[in-house]
DSSP file (Angstrom, degrees, kcal/mol; ACC not computed):
  #  RESIDUE AA STRUCTURE BP1 BP2  ACC     N-H-->O    O-->H-N    N-H-->O    O-->H-N    TCO  KAPPA ALPHA  PHI   PSI    X-CA   Y-CA   Z-CA
    1    1 A M              0   0    0      0, 0.0     0, 0.0     0, 0.0     0, 0.0   0.000 360.0 360.0 360.0 130.2    0.0    0.0    0.0
    2    2 A E        -     0   0    0      1,-0.1     2,-0.1     3,-0.0     3,-0.1  -0.553 360.0-111.9 -81.7 142.4    1.4    3.4   -1.1
    3    3 A P        -     0   0    0      0, 0.0     2,-0.1     0, 0.0    -1,-0.1  -0.411  38.6-101.5 -68.6 151.5    1.5    6.3    1.5
    4    4 A A        -     0   0    0     -2,-0.1     3,-0.1     1,-0.1     0, 0.0  -0.448  31.7-133.7 -69.1 143.3   -0.8    9.2    0.7
    5    5 A R     >  -     0   0    0     -2,-0.1     4,-1.3     1,-0.1     3,-0.4  -0.901   6.6-153.8 -98.7 118.8    1.0   12.2   -0.8
    6    6 A P  H  > S+     0   0    0      0, 0.0     4,-2.5     0, 0.0     5,-0.2   0.848  91.9  60.6 -62.1 -33.7    0.0   15.5    0.8
    7    7 A W  H  > S+     0   0    0      1,-0.2     4,-2.0     2,-0.2     5,-0.1   0.846 102.8  51.9 -64.0 -33.0    0.9   17.5   -2.3
    8    8 A R  H  > S+     0   0    0     -3,-0.4     4,-2.0     2,-0.2    -1,-0.2   0.902 109.9  47.2 -69.5 -43.8   -1.7   15.6   -4.2
    9    9 A V  H  X S+     0   0    0     -4,-1.3     4,-2.5     2,-0.2    -2,-0.2   0.915 113.2  49.3 -66.9 -46.2   -4.5   16.2   -1.7
   10   10 A D  H  X S+     0   0    0     -4,-2.5     4,-2.2     1,-0.2    -2,-0.2   0.841 111.0  50.7 -67.8 -33.3   -3.6   20.0   -1.5
   11   11 A Q  H  X S+     0   0    0     -4,-2.0     4,-2.5     2,-0.2    -1,-0.2   0.904 110.8  47.8 -65.4 -43.7   -3.6   20.2   -5.4
   12   12 A N  H  X S+     0   0    0     -4,-2.0     4,-2.4     2,-0.2    -2,-0.2   0.894 112.5  49.5 -68.5 -39.5   -7.1   18.5   -5.6
   13   13 A L  H  X S+     0   0    0     -4,-2.5     4,-2.6     2,-0.2     5,-0.3   0.941 110.6  49.6 -67.6 -42.9   -8.4   20.9   -2.9
   14   14 A T  H  X S+     0   0    0     -4,-2.2     4,-2.0     1,-0.2    -2,-0.2   0.955 113.2  48.7 -63.9 -46.8   -7.0   24.0   -4.7
   15   15 A L  H  X S+     0   0    0     -4,-2.5     4,-1.9     1,-0.2    -1,-0.2   0.885 112.1  45.3 -56.5 -43.0   -8.6   22.7   -7.9
   16   16 A S  H  X S+     0   0    0     -4,-2.4     4,-2.1     1,-0.2    -1,-0.2   0.854 112.0  52.3 -78.5 -27.9  -12.0   22.1   -6.4
   17   17 A L  H  X S+     0   0    0     -4,-2.6     4,-3.0     2,-0.2    -2,-0.2   0.892 109.3  52.7 -66.0 -36.4  -11.8   25.6   -4.5
   18   18 A G  H  X S+     0   0    0     -4,-2.0     4,-1.7    -5,-0.3    -2,-0.2   0.896 110.2  46.0 -61.2 -43.7  -11.1   27.1   -8.0
   19   19 A M  H  X S+     0   0    0     -4,-1.9     4,-1.9     2,-0.2    -1,-0.2   0.859 111.5  51.8 -64.9 -37.4  -14.1   25.4   -9.5
   20   20 A Y  H  X S+     0   0    0     -4,-2.1     4,-2.8     2,-0.2    -2,-0.2   0.932 109.5  50.1 -69.1 -44.5  -16.2   26.5   -6.5
   21   21 A R  H  X S+     0   0    0     -4,-3.0     4,-2.3     1,-0.2    -1,-0.2   0.904 111.3  49.9 -54.3 -42.8  -15.0   30.2   -7.0
   22   22 A G  H  X S+     0   0    0     -4,-1.7     4,-2.0     1,-0.2    -1,-0.2   0.888 111.1  47.4 -68.4 -38.3  -15.9   29.9  -10.7
   23   23 A K  H  X S+     0   0    0     -4,-1.9     4,-2.2     2,-0.2    -2,-0.2   0.872 113.7  48.8 -69.5 -42.3  -19.4   28.6   -9.9
   24   24 A T  H  X S+     0   0    0     -4,-2.8     4,-2.4     2,-0.2    -2,-0.2   0.860 109.8  50.6 -72.5 -32.9  -20.0   31.3   -7.3
   25   25 A M  H  X S+     0   0    0     -4,-2.3     4,-2.9    -5,-0.2     5,-0.2   0.929 110.6  51.4 -61.4 -47.5  -18.8   34.1   -9.7
   26   26 A L  H  X S+     0   0    0     -4,-2.0     4,-2.1     1,-0.2    -2,-0.2   0.907 110.5  46.2 -56.7 -46.3  -21.2   32.7  -12.3
   27   27 A I  H  X S+     0   0    0     -4,-2.2     4,-2.6     2,-0.2     5,-0.2   0.932 113.2  50.8 -60.7 -50.8  -24.1   32.7  -10.0
   28   28 A G  H  X S+     0   0    0     -4,-2.4     4,-2.7     1,-0.2     5,-0.2   0.906 109.3  50.0 -60.7 -37.1  -23.3   36.2   -8.8
   29   29 A A  H  X S+     0   0    0     -4,-2.9     4,-2.6     1,-0.2    -1,-0.2   0.908 111.2  49.6 -70.3 -34.7  -23.0   37.5  -12.3
   30   30 A L  H  X S+     0   0    0     -4,-2.1     4,-2.2    -5,-0.2    -2,-0.2   0.941 112.0  47.7 -66.1 -44.3  -26.5   36.0  -13.1
   31   31 A V  H  X S+     0   0    0     -4,-2.6     4,-2.7     2,-0.2     5,-0.2   0.950 112.3  48.8 -65.4 -48.4  -28.1   37.5  -10.0
   32   32 A T  H  X S+     0   0    0     -4,-2.7     4,-2.3    -5,-0.2    -1,-0.2   0.930 112.1  50.2 -48.8 -51.2  -26.5   40.9  -10.8
   33   33 A F  H  X S+     0   0    0     -4,-2.6     4,-2.4    -5,-0.2    -2,-0.2   0.886 111.2  47.7 -57.8 -40.3  -27.8   40.6  -14.4
   34   34 A L  H  X S+     0   0    0     -4,-2.2     4,-2.2     2,-0.2    -1,-0.2   0.864 112.2  50.4 -74.4 -35.5  -31.4   39.7  -13.3
   35   35 A V  H  X S+     0   0    0     -4,-2.7     4,-2.5     2,-0.2    -1,-0.2   0.893 110.8  47.8 -66.1 -35.6  -31.5   42.6  -10.8
   36   36 A V  H  X S+     0   0    0     -4,-2.3     4,-2.4    -5,-0.2    -2,-0.2   0.910 111.7  49.1 -68.1 -40.4  -30.4   45.0  -13.2
   37   37 A I  H  X S+     0   0    0     -4,-2.4     4,-1.6     1,-0.2    -2,-0.2   0.893 111.4  51.8 -66.2 -33.4  -32.9   43.8  -15.8
   38   38 A L  H  X S+     0   0    0     -4,-2.2     4,-2.1     2,-0.2    -2,-0.2   0.909 110.2  47.3 -65.6 -40.6  -35.7   44.0  -13.1
   39   39 A I  H  X S+     0   0    0     -4,-2.5     4,-1.8     1,-0.2    -1,-0.2   0.892 111.3  52.0 -64.1 -36.7  -34.7   47.6  -12.2
   40   40 A L  H  X S+     0   0    0     -4,-2.4     4,-1.6     1,-0.2    -1,-0.2   0.845 109.5  49.2 -67.2 -30.8  -34.7   48.5  -15.9
   41   41 A Y  H  X S+     0   0    0     -4,-1.6     4,-0.7     2,-0.2    -2,-0.2   0.931 112.0  48.2 -71.9 -45.0  -38.2   47.0  -16.3
   42   42 A L  H  < S+     0   0    0     -4,-2.1     4,-0.4     1,-0.2     3,-0.4   0.815 107.2  56.4 -65.9 -28.9  -39.5   49.0  -13.3
   43   43 A I  H >< S+     0   0    0     -4,-1.8     3,-1.6     1,-0.2     5,-0.2   0.911 101.8  57.1 -68.3 -39.3  -37.9   52.2  -14.6
   44   44 A N  H 3< S+     0   0    0     -4,-1.6    -1,-0.2     1,-0.3    -2,-0.2   0.720 101.6  55.9 -62.6 -19.0  -39.9   51.7  -17.8
   45   45 A L  T 3< S+     0   0    0     -4,-0.7    -1,-0.3    -3,-0.4    -2,-0.2   0.566  86.4 104.6 -88.9  -8.5  -43.1   51.6  -15.8
   46   46 A L  S <  S-     0   0    0     -3,-1.6     2,-2.1    -4,-0.4     7,-0.1  -0.500  80.2-123.8 -69.1 134.0  -42.2   55.1  -14.3
   47   47 A P        +     0   0    0      0, 0.0     2,-0.3     0, 0.0    -1,-0.1  -0.407  67.4 127.1 -79.2  69.3  -44.2   58.1  -15.7
   48   48 A L        -     0   0    0     -2,-2.1     2,-0.1    -5,-0.2     0, 0.0  -0.748  64.2 -97.4-116.8 165.4  -41.0   60.0  -16.8
   49   49 A D     >  -     0   0    0     -2,-0.3     4,-2.2     1,-0.1     5,-0.2  -0.290  40.9-104.2 -73.3 166.6  -40.0   61.5  -20.2
   50   50 A G  H  > S+     0   0    0      1,-0.2     4,-2.2     2,-0.2     5,-0.1   0.842 118.7  55.0 -67.5 -32.5  -37.8   59.6  -22.5
   51   51 A R  H  > S+     0   0    0      2,-0.2     4,-1.9     1,-0.2    -1,-0.2   0.882 110.1  45.5 -70.4 -37.0  -34.8   61.6  -21.8
   52   52 A A  H  > S+     0   0    0      2,-0.2     4,-2.6     1,-0.2    -2,-0.2   0.916 111.2  54.0 -64.7 -46.1  -35.0   61.0  -18.0
   53   53 A K  H  X S+     0   0    0     -4,-2.2     4,-2.7     1,-0.2    -2,-0.2   0.938 107.7  50.2 -52.8 -50.6  -35.7   57.4  -18.5
   54   54 A Q  H  X S+     0   0    0     -4,-2.2     4,-2.1     1,-0.2    -1,-0.2   0.866 109.3  50.2 -62.0 -36.5  -32.5   57.1  -20.6
   55   55 A I  H  X S+     0   0    0     -4,-1.9     4,-2.3     2,-0.2    -1,-0.2   0.958 112.1  48.2 -62.0 -46.2  -30.4   58.8  -18.0
   56   56 A V  H  X S+     0   0    0     -4,-2.6     4,-2.5     1,-0.2    -2,-0.2   0.872 110.1  51.7 -59.5 -42.9  -31.8   56.6  -15.3
   57   57 A R  H  X S+     0   0    0     -4,-2.7     4,-2.0     1,-0.2    -1,-0.2   0.904 109.0  49.2 -61.0 -46.9  -31.1   53.5  -17.4
   58   58 A V  H  X S+     0   0    0     -4,-2.1     4,-1.9     2,-0.2    -2,-0.2   0.881 111.9  50.0 -63.7 -43.5  -27.5   54.5  -18.1
   59   59 A I  H  X S+     0   0    0     -4,-2.3     4,-3.0     1,-0.2     5,-0.2   0.952 111.0  49.1 -63.9 -46.3  -26.9   55.1  -14.3
   60   60 A V  H  X S+     0   0    0     -4,-2.5     4,-2.0     1,-0.2    -2,-0.2   0.837 111.8  48.3 -62.7 -33.1  -28.4   51.7  -13.4
   61   61 A I  H  X S+     0   0    0     -4,-2.0     4,-2.1     2,-0.2    -1,-0.2   0.896 112.7  48.5 -72.7 -40.2  -26.3   49.9  -15.9
   62   62 A I  H  X S+     0   0    0     -4,-1.9     4,-2.7     2,-0.2    -2,-0.2   0.943 111.9  48.0 -64.8 -49.3  -23.2   51.6  -14.7
   63   63 A L  H  X S+     0   0    0     -4,-3.0     4,-2.8     2,-0.2    -2,-0.2   0.883 111.2  53.6 -59.5 -39.2  -23.9   50.9  -11.0
   64   64 A G  H  X S+     0   0    0     -4,-2.0     4,-2.1    -5,-0.2    -1,-0.2   0.951 110.2  45.0 -56.6 -51.1  -24.6   47.2  -12.0
   65   65 A G  H  X S+     0   0    0     -4,-2.1     4,-2.5     2,-0.2    -2,-0.2   0.891 113.1  50.5 -61.9 -41.5  -21.4   46.8  -13.6
   66   66 A A  H  X S+     0   0    0     -4,-2.7     4,-2.6     1,-0.2     5,-0.2   0.940 110.2  49.6 -61.2 -44.2  -19.5   48.6  -10.8
   67   67 A F  H  X S+     0   0    0     -4,-2.8     4,-1.8     2,-0.2    -2,-0.2   0.879 110.9  50.8 -62.1 -38.6  -21.2   46.3   -8.3
   68   68 A Y  H  X S+     0   0    0     -4,-2.1     4,-2.7     2,-0.2     5,-0.2   0.963 113.7  45.6 -63.9 -54.3  -20.2   43.1  -10.4
   69   69 A L  H  X S+     0   0    0     -4,-2.5     4,-1.9     1,-0.2    -2,-0.2   0.860 112.2  49.6 -66.1 -36.2  -16.6   44.3  -10.7
   70   70 A C  H  X S+     0   0    0     -4,-2.6     4,-1.3     2,-0.2    -1,-0.2   0.884 112.6  46.7 -66.4 -37.5  -16.3   45.2   -7.0
   71   71 A A  H  X S+     0   0    0     -4,-1.8     4,-0.6    -5,-0.2    -2,-0.2   0.889 111.0  54.3 -71.6 -40.5  -17.7   41.8   -6.0
   72   72 A W  H >< S+     0   0    0     -4,-2.7     3,-0.6     1,-0.2    -2,-0.2   0.871 106.9  49.5 -61.2 -41.6  -15.3   40.1   -8.5
   73   73 A R  H 3< S+     0   0    0     -4,-1.9    -1,-0.2     1,-0.2    -2,-0.2   0.846 109.0  53.9 -73.4 -29.3  -12.2   41.8   -7.0
   74   74 A Q  H 3< S+     0   0    0     -4,-1.3    -1,-0.2    -5,-0.1    -2,-0.2   0.560  82.1 113.2 -81.3  -8.7  -13.3   40.8   -3.4
   75   75 A A  S << S-     0   0    0     -3,-0.6     2,-0.1    -4,-0.6    -3,-0.0  -0.366  80.8 -99.3 -62.4 141.3  -13.6   37.1   -4.3
   76   76 A P        -     0   0    0      0, 0.0     2,-0.5     0, 0.0    -1,-0.1  -0.411  34.3-140.7 -63.4 138.4  -11.1   34.9   -2.6
   77   77 A I        -     0   0    0     -2,-0.1     2,-0.4    -3,-0.1   -59,-0.1  -0.862  12.2-149.4-100.9 127.2   -8.2   34.0   -4.8
   78   78 A T        -     0   0    0     -2,-0.5     2,-0.2   -64,-0.1   -64,-0.0  -0.814  13.0-125.1-102.0 140.5   -6.8   30.5   -4.6
   79   79 A S        -     0   0    0     -2,-0.4   -61,-0.1     1,-0.1    -1,-0.0  -0.532  11.9-163.9 -82.0 145.2   -3.2   29.6   -5.2
   80   80 A T              0   0    0     -2,-0.2    -1,-0.1     1,-0.1   -65,-0.1   0.420 360.0 360.0-100.0  -1.8   -2.3   26.9   -7.8
   81   81 A S              0   0    0    -67,-0.0    -1,-0.1     0, 0.0   -70,-0.1   0.363 360.0 360.0-102.1 360.0    1.3   26.4   -6.5
């Protein structure tokens, strides 16, 4: 029977953490996208003129992108070495 190699366990753990981070980021991106779409839909229901709606839409899209980028930068980074 061959003894267990700790580097192999650590490598597998690192790979599984990397896959978990990828799935978490994908779910976060999907939720952010759905929230932005919902807010844009609700903005369309507001009784505003076209120019005001356009300004609010641009602000919502920029804030959604900034939120996603900020959340992406704060995600834990796993080491592959």
